[in-house]
C-alpha distance (Angstrom), angle and dihedral (degrees) to the residues before:
residue distance angle dihedral
X1 . . .
X2 3.79 . .
X3 3.78 95.7 .
X4 3.81 94.9 -44.6
X5 3.77 115.6 133.8
X6 3.83 107.6 -124.1
X7 3.79 122.2 -126.6
X8 3.79 121.3 -113.5
X9 3.80 112.7 -80.7
X10 3.77 92.6 -109.9
X11 3.81 89.5 55.4
X12 3.80 97.6 58.4
X13 3.81 134.0 20.3
X14 3.80 89.7 -141.4
X15 3.78 99.5 45.9
X16 3.81 91.7 110.7
X17 3.81 91.1 60.1
X18 3.78 107.5 101.1
X19 3.81 93.2 -171.2
X20 3.81 93.2 60.0
X21 3.80 94.4 -117.6
X22 3.81 126.7 134.7
X23 3.81 130.0 -146.6
X24 3.82 114.3 -136.9
X25 3.79 132.6 -172.0
X26 3.79 108.3 -156.7
X27 3.79 135.7 -176.4
X28 3.81 113.5 -158.1
X29 3.79 120.6 -170.2
X30 3.80 112.6 -151.7
X31 3.77 131.0 -174.7
X32 3.81 108.5 -130.5
X33 3.79 101.2 -10.5
X34 3.82 93.0 -153.5
X35 3.80 92.8 68.7
X36 3.79 134.2 61.0
X37 3.82 103.5 -56.0
X38 3.79 94.3 77.0
X39 3.81 93.0 51.4
X40 3.81 90.3 48.7
X41 3.81 90.9 51.6
X42 3.82 90.3 46.9
X43 3.81 90.1 54.0
X44 3.81 90.1 53.5
X45 3.81 91.2 53.2
X46 3.80 89.8 47.2
X47 3.81 92.1 49.6
X48 3.81 91.5 58.2
X49 3.83 94.0 42.3
X50 3.80 90.6 -118.2
X51 3.79 119.0 -175.1
X52 3.83 108.9 -141.5
X53 3.82 114.4 -152.9
X54 3.82 99.9 172.6
X55 3.81 132.9 19.8
X56 3.82 124.6 -178.2
X57 3.83 134.5 161.9
X58 3.80 132.9 -160.1
X59 3.79 137.2 160.7
X60 3.80 112.8 -82.0
X61 3.80 119.7 -113.7
X62 3.78 96.7 -120.7
X63 3.82 123.4 146.2
X64 3.81 94.9 -136.8
X65 3.79 130.4 43.5
X66 3.81 90.1 -3.2
X67 3.79 90.3 164.1
X68 3.79 90.3 65.0
X69 3.81 96.7 53.0
X70 3.79 129.9 73.2
X71 3.79 133.1 -175.3
X72 3.78 116.9 -143.0
X73 3.81 119.0 -160.3
X74 3.79 113.7 -154.9
X75 3.77 130.9 -179.7
X76 3.77 107.7 -165.7
X77 3.77 145.7 157.1
X78 3.81 125.7 -130.5
X79 3.78 137.4 162.0
X80 3.81 110.5 -80.2
X81 3.82 91.1 -125.9
X82 3.82 90.1 59.0
X83 3.82 99.7 49.5
X84 3.80 100.1 97.3
X85 3.81 96.3 41.1
X86 3.84 90.5 46.5
X87 3.81 90.6 55.1
X88 3.82 91.5 44.2
X89 3.82 90.6 50.7
X90 3.83 92.0 48.9
X91 3.81 90.7 51.5
X92 3.80 88.6 59.2
X93 3.82 94.0 58.2
X94 3.82 102.8 34.7
X95 3.79 137.9 57.3
X96 3.81 93.1 -119.1
X97 3.82 141.2 -7.7
X98 3.79 125.3 -156.6
X99 3.78 127.1 178.5
X100 3.77 128.0 -166.8
X101 3.79 88.9 -152.5
X102 3.77 109.9 89.5
X103 3.79 99.6 -163.0
X104 3.80 104.1 -145.2
X105 3.78 93.5 -178.2
X106 3.81 116.5 22.5
X107 3.79 115.3 -152.1
X108 3.79 113.9 -86.4
X109 3.81 134.4 177.6
X110 3.81 116.7 -94.5
X111 3.81 98.1 -175.2
X112 3.77 131.4 36.4
X113 3.83 89.3 -112.8
X114 3.82 89.3 61.8
X115 3.83 88.5 70.3
X116 3.81 86.0 82.1
X117 3.82 84.4 77.6
X118 3.82 92.9 51.6
X119 3.79 102.0 80.1
X120 3.81 107.6 115.7
X121 3.80 108.9 146.4
X122 3.80 124.0 -152.9
X123 3.80 116.5 -142.9
X124 3.77 112.7 -149.6
X125 3.78 114.9 -161.0
X126 3.79 117.8 -168.1
X127 3.85 112.5 178.7
X128 3.80 89.6 -158.7
X129 3.82 91.3 64.5
X130 3.76 120.9 104.0
X131 3.81 104.1 -100.7
X132 3.79 89.4 -138.6
X133 3.79 91.4 63.8
X134 3.81 113.0 105.7
X135 3.80 93.3 -129.6
X136 3.79 93.8 53.9
X137 3.81 112.4 112.0
X138 3.81 93.5 -127.4
X139 3.79 96.9 37.9
X140 3.81 118.2 144.7
X141 3.80 84.7 -146.0
X142 3.79 93.1 62.7
X143 3.82 92.5 108.0
X144 3.80 88.4 54.3
X145 3.80 88.8 48.3
X146 3.82 91.3 54.3
X147 3.81 91.9 44.6
X148 3.78 91.6 56.5
X149 3.78 90.3 50.7
X150 3.81 97.5 58.7
X151 3.81 93.6 -175.6
X152 3.78 115.1 -153.5
X153 3.77 115.0 -135.1
X154 3.79 97.4 -144.4
X155 3.76 133.4 39.5
X156 3.78 108.9 -114.1
X157 3.81 95.9 35.2
X158 3.83 114.4 126.2
X159 3.80 111.5 -82.3
X160 3.81 110.3 -113.1
X161 3.79 118.8 -108.7
X162 3.80 111.5 -131.7
X163 3.81 124.0 -150.4
X164 3.78 103.1 -146.6
X165 3.79 119.4 -155.4
X166 3.81 125.1 -118.8
X167 3.81 89.3 -106.3
X168 3.82 91.9 52.4
X169 3.80 91.1 47.9
X170 3.80 89.3 50.3
X171 3.83 89.4 53.7
X172 3.81 90.0 50.1
X173 3.84 90.2 48.0
X174 3.80 92.8 54.6
X175 3.81 93.4 47.2
X176 3.82 93.4 43.4
X177 3.81 94.8 48.6
X178 3.81 95.6 48.7
X179 3.80 95.9 43.9
X180 3.80 94.4 44.3
X181 3.80 89.4 58.0
X182 3.83 89.4 58.9
X183 3.79 100.4 43.6
X184 3.85 98.8 80.8
X185 3.83 91.1 59.1
X186 3.80 102.2 28.1
X187 3.83 108.9 34.0
X188 3.82 126.8 79.9
X189 3.80 119.1 -108.3
X190 3.83 93.0 -108.3
X191 3.79 88.9 59.0
X192 3.82 93.9 46.7
X193 3.81 92.8 49.9
X194 3.80 93.0 50.8
X195 3.81 94.0 42.6
X196 3.79 90.2 55.9
X197 3.83 89.7 52.9
X198 3.81 91.6 47.8
X199 3.80 90.7 53.7
X200 3.78 89.1 49.7
X201 3.82 99.6 45.1
X202 3.83 110.7 17.1
X203 3.78 107.0 45.4
X204 3.79 96.4 -104.0
X205 3.82 102.7 167.0
X206 3.78 140.7 124.6
X207 3.79 96.7 -96.0
X208 3.80 99.3 41.3
X209 3.80 131.6 65.2
X210 3.81 105.2 -150.3
X211 3.79 118.3 -122.2
X212 3.81 118.5 -118.6
X213 3.80 92.0 -127.3
X214 3.83 93.1 60.3
X215 3.79 93.0 43.5
X216 3.81 93.2 46.0
X217 3.81 90.7 52.1
X218 3.82 89.6 51.2
X219 3.81 92.8 50.3
X220 3.81 92.8 46.2
X221 3.80 90.4 56.8
X222 3.81 93.5 45.8
X223 3.81 105.2 41.1
X224 3.81 108.9 -7.8
X225 3.82 93.0 -105.2
X226 3.79 119.1 134.4
X227 3.79 132.9 -169.2
X228 3.77 125.8 -122.2
X229 3.82 124.2 -168.7
X230 3.82 114.8 -112.0
X231 3.79 130.8 -171.8
X232 3.81 94.0 -135.8
X233 3.79 138.8 -64.9
X234 3.80 113.1 5.7
X235 3.77 124.5 -156.2
X236 3.81 110.9 -86.6
X237 3.81 92.3 -113.9
X238 3.80 94.1 52.9
X239 3.80 94.9 43.4
X240 3.81 93.8 48.9
X241 3.82 91.4 45.4
X242 3.81 88.9 58.5
X243 3.81 91.0 55.3
X244 3.81 89.2 56.3
X245 3.83 87.8 67.2
X246 3.81 94.3 40.7
X247 3.78 92.8 -105.0
X248 3.80 118.7 136.4
X249 3.80 116.8 -158.3
X250 3.80 105.8 -137.5
X251 3.79 133.4 -174.2
X252 3.82 120.1 -137.7
X253 3.79 103.0 -162.5
X254 3.79 120.9 94.3
X255 3.80 128.5 -129.6
X256 3.80 122.0 -93.7
X257 3.81 114.8 -77.3
X258 3.82 91.5 -129.0
X259 3.82 91.3 66.3
X260 3.83 108.9 32.2
X261 3.81 94.8 160.9
X262 3.81 95.8 52.3
X263 3.78 138.2 44.5
X264 3.82 123.4 176.4
X265 3.82 89.6 -153.9
X266 3.81 130.6 41.0
X267 3.82 112.3 -87.8
X268 3.80 134.1 173.2
X269 3.83 91.7 -82.8
X270 3.80 88.1 58.3
X271 3.81 93.8 43.8
X272 3.80 100.0 41.9
X273 3.81 99.1 37.0
X274 3.81 98.7 30.7
X275 3.80 109.3 33.6
X276 3.80 109.1 20.5
X277 3.84 100.3 63.5
X278 3.81 91.6 52.0
X279 3.82 92.7 45.8
X280 3.82 86.3 58.2
X281 3.82 89.2 65.6
X282 3.83 113.7 88.0
X283 3.81 95.9 -144.3
X284 3.79 92.9 50.1
X285 3.81 93.2 42.1
X286 3.81 88.0 57.4
X287 3.81 90.5 47.4
X288 3.82 89.9 53.5
X289 3.80 92.9 47.3
X290 3.81 91.0 48.5
X291 3.82 90.5 58.8
X292 3.80 88.7 50.2
X293 3.80 94.5 48.6
X294 3.81 90.5 48.7
X295 3.82 89.3 56.1
X296 3.83 96.4 56.9
X297 3.80 109.5 107.2
X298 3.83 92.5 -4.7
X299 3.81 122.8 142.0
X300 3.80 122.1 -103.9
X301 3.82 89.7 -103.8
X302 3.80 91.4 54.2
X303 3.81 91.8 45.7
X304 3.80 88.6 55.5
X305 3.82 90.7 52.0
X306 3.81 92.7 47.0
X307 3.81 90.5 48.7
X308 3.81 88.8 52.6
X309 3.81 90.2 49.0
X310 3.80 88.4 50.9
X311 3.81 89.8 50.5
X312 3.81 94.9 53.7
X313 3.83 94.9 42.0
X314 3.79 116.3 26.5
X315 3.81 92.3 30.6
X316 3.82 105.0 30.6
X317 3.80 106.1 9.5
X318 3.81 126.2 143.3
X319 3.81 127.9 -168.0
X320 3.80 139.0 -173.1
X321 3.81 119.9 -107.4
X322 3.81 125.4 170.6
X323 3.79 91.6 -16.3
X324 3.81 93.1 -52.2
X325 3.81 132.7 99.7
X326 3.81 115.0 -116.6
X327 3.81 134.2 -179.2
X328 3.80 125.0 -112.5
X329 3.84 99.2 158.9
X330 3.81 117.5 107.1
X331 3.81 93.9 -139.7
X332 3.80 88.2 60.0
X333 3.79 98.3 39.8
X334 3.82 91.4 53.2
X335 3.82 96.3 45.4
X336 3.82 119.1 71.5
X337 3.82 93.0 -166.9
X338 3.79 98.3 47.9
X339 3.81 94.2 40.3
X340 3.81 91.2 58.4
X341 3.82 91.1 42.0
X342 3.82 94.8 48.5
X343 3.82 92.0 55.5
X344 3.80 94.8 44.1
X345 3.81 126.1 88.6
X346 3.82 92.7 -99.8
X347 3.84 106.3 85.5
X348 3.79 127.7 63.1
X349 3.82 118.9 -111.0
X350 3.81 124.4 -147.8
X351 3.81 128.5 -178.9
X352 3.80 113.1 -103.0
X353 3.80 108.9 -100.7
X354 3.83 113.4 159.8
X355 3.81 93.3 -149.6
X356 3.82 90.7 56.8
X357 3.81 97.6 33.9
X358 3.84 94.2 51.6
X359 3.81 92.8 63.4
X360 3.81 99.8 35.8
X361 3.83 114.3 116.4
X362 3.79 113.1 -113.6
X363 3.80 132.9 -152.1
X364 3.81 120.7 -132.3
X365 3.81 98.9 169.2
X366 3.83 100.0 54.4
X367 3.80 142.2 11.3
X368 3.80 115.7 -53.8
X369 3.82 113.1 -99.2
X370 3.84 89.3 -155.3
X371 3.82 130.9 39.3
X372 3.80 126.5 -171.1
X373 3.80 115.3 -133.6
X374 3.81 121.2 -152.5
X375 3.82 120.9 -151.6
X376 3.81 85.8 -131.1
X377 3.80 137.1 -36.4
X378 3.80 93.5 -93.4
X379 3.82 90.7 54.7
X380 3.81 91.0 47.2
X381 3.83 90.0 51.7
X382 3.82 92.5 50.2
X383 3.80 92.2 49.0
X384 3.80 91.7 48.5
X385 3.81 91.9 50.4
X386 3.82 90.2 51.6
X387 3.80 89.8 49.7
X388 3.82 92.2 49.2
X389 3.81 91.7 52.4
X390 3.82 89.5 60.8
X391 3.82 94.1 57.0
X392 3.80 105.2 109.6
X393 3.80 115.3 -122.6
X394 3.82 131.6 148.3
X395 3.82 89.9 -121.2
X396 3.80 144.6 27.3
X397 3.79 126.2 -124.5
X398 3.79 131.1 -135.4
X399 3.82 119.8 -162.6
X400 3.80 116.8 -143.8
X401 3.84 109.3 -155.8
X402 3.83 91.8 -168.2
X403 3.81 93.5 62.5
X404 3.85 98.7 22.6
X405 3.79 89.4 -126.7
X406 3.79 139.1 118.8
X407 3.78 124.3 -129.6
X408 3.79 121.7 -152.2
X409 3.81 107.3 -124.9
X410 3.82 96.2 -146.2
X411 3.84 100.0 131.5
X412 3.84 132.0 52.9
X413 3.81 89.2 -123.6
X414 3.82 92.7 60.1
X415 3.80 91.8 48.4
X416 3.82 91.2 49.2
X417 3.81 91.3 49.4
X418 3.81 91.7 51.9
X419 3.79 90.1 46.5
X420 3.80 91.3 52.9
X421 3.81 90.5 53.3
X422 3.81 90.7 51.2
X423 3.82 91.7 48.3
X424 3.81 89.8 52.9
X425 3.80 91.3 51.2
X426 3.83 91.1 47.1
X427 3.81 90.4 50.0
X428 3.82 90.8 53.2
X429 3.80 91.5 49.3
X430 3.82 91.6 49.9
X431 3.81 90.0 51.4
X432 3.79 90.3 50.1
X433 3.80 90.1 51.7
X434 3.80 91.2 49.7
X435 3.79 91.1 51.7
X436 3.79 91.2 52.2
X437 3.82 92.9 50.6
């Protein structure tokens, strides 16, 4: 499995496959199999290079309009890393998808290099969007959109340097100027401290869009996080998995000039002004990594909850500081309209409780009606870690910062080895404290 240590056989039905491929038995329900649904499903299988071993159709057992519905039984083989996104993609083009394979432990990356296999993009199509906008599904500017992305194939390759146009720089200038005027009164102190350093060291200014390479180098020195170019929205599982290894998937294109204060998809204004300053804070960097580590090997239901937690914290989180409520979420700190709205008397505030937050419905087409307020970032981190410990998995994980890898803690020997390392570190810290006193 390309250098990945396999799970125990009882942990995964496909653990005995040395080539990293999974066998699935699927039942797809299609409405009128002679029309377009079958071809759409076939394209999904083709996209994931699925090997089909058995294909069989029969009329579906539905009480109404049974003649219009067909069940298709498929035995197929696909790469283990693609299982969940294959099923998700099939659900979008069929009436129903059932699988007899209950995947107890979905594939997850064990080393930072494995993130090269976590690149499933989600295409969002909103018919209400202006079709001239570069993030619109049918946009004639889509080639331009891809060009500005310049996705690197492998982690560790040099980050591409983008030559932004005068119009793009003007869009950045307008966003930067308006948001910067709000930060002193609306942003948390961790954000303000980092933003000042970014202006000093990374070329953050009105007339310059910072390059990912410079920003990534800055983050690496501060908190160990690094940026990686992404073509757009990744699947929740892949995006969260990257955070586990302190890798942040970042876009490089900039929003359309006709709407400088809003972007329906993440762009470099959102990444550089919203996310980067907070990722430069050690406490928040750990919080972000903890969400990522919790996602590794989690079920689809748990991934959905963790993605919702991410939404209400990393994207739209508020916290208390000196008796006032301040913003730390990137979705707020990169949106002039929502930042002013979130700290007005219009929305509802609720205390941050991961159990409640993880199942709260969120709004991605308008301002949030409800925001969750943390007592402070340290308290939010502690609550998240407690929540993550309750996620049921047949193993525990230990992250090794020296090798940027995770080890599955599925034997007493592995746990003891990790404990010995921690004891050694604690001993060194105690000696350092003694020397100081």
